[in-house]
N, C-alpha and C positions, 0 to 999 in steps of 0.2 A: 369872695365871701369873707375872707379874713380881714380885708379892708373894711367891710361893712361892720364886722364884729368889733374892730378896734375903734371905729369912729361913730358908734351908735349913740354915744352921749352928746356929740356935737351936732349931728344931723339926724333927721328922721329916717327910719328904715325905708319908708315908702319913697321918699325923694332919692335916696341913694340907689334903691332898686331901679327906679326909672332911669336915672343917669347911667347906671352900669348895664342896663338892659337885661336884668334878671327879675324874676317874679318875687313878690314878698313871701308867698307860700313856699317857694323853693328855698329861700333863705332860712325860713323857720324849719323846714325839713332838714336842712343842712345842720342846724344847731341841735336838733333833737336826734340826729342819727347816732346809732350805736358806735362807740369808739372802738370797742373790742371785736374786731372781725377776724382776728387771727386765731389759729388753733393753739390751745394750751399745750406747752411742751411736756408738762407732767402727765397729761392725759395721753399724749402720743407715745411717750416712753412706756407707760403702763400697758397700753393696748398692744404695742409691739412685743413687749415682754411676754404677755399672756398668749399672744398669737403664735409666737415662736415656740413657747412651751407646749402648745397644743399641736406642734408640727404643722402649722399653717392650716389647721382644720377648722378652728373656731370662726364663726361668722358673726353677724351683728347680734343675734339673739343671745348667744352665749357670752360674747364679750360685754354686752350691756349688763347681763346678770353679774358678771365679775365686777363691773364698775359699781353696781349697786351693793354687792356684798362688801366691798372695801370702803363704802361710805364716801366715795368721791362725789363732789357736788356738781355733777354733770348730767344733763338730760339726754334723751334719745337723739335729738337733732345734733347736739354737739358731738356725741359719740360717732354718729354717721358721718359728720363732716370731717372729723379727725381720721376716721377709717379711709375715707375717700382721699384725703390729703396724703396719707401714708401708703396708699394703694394696697390696703388690707382687704382681702375677701376670703370667705370660707370656701372649703371644697364642697361641692354638691355630691350627694350620694347618687350612685347609679340606680336606675329603676330595676326592681327585681324581675328577673326573667327565669322561668323554670328551664332546666337543662334538658328535660325529657319532653318528648312529644306524645301525642295521643296515638297509641299503637292499636286501638280498637276502633278504627275509623270505618271499618266495613268494606274496604276496597282491597282486593287481592294485589299483592306485590308481584310483579312479573320479573322474575330473575332469569336472565338469559345466560 
C-alpha cells in the first residue's frame, strides 16, 4: 500500500492494484482509514485519577460526567475505549435484600 501511495503519480492505481494483487477499493479504504487509533494519554491519566479518588467506585456514567464537566473533547466511545485499555470498571451495588422474614406466615413452628 505504501508503494502504491508513493508511485501513484507514475502509474495508475488500477494497474498497480492488479499487479500487486490488491483491490482498488481496499487501497482507498487504507488511505481514508483513521490514523489515530491509540488511546489519548491525557484522557487515561484523567480517568485513572478520578477513578482512584472515588476509591475505584466510579463506572462509565460517572466518569463520563466528569469528562464532560472538565470540558475535555472526548466522546462516549473514546471514554469507554480508554477505560477498557486501563482496565477500569466500577463497583456494582449489591441488590437490596431485607434482613427479616415474614413471621406471620400462618404455620406453627414446631420446637422440640
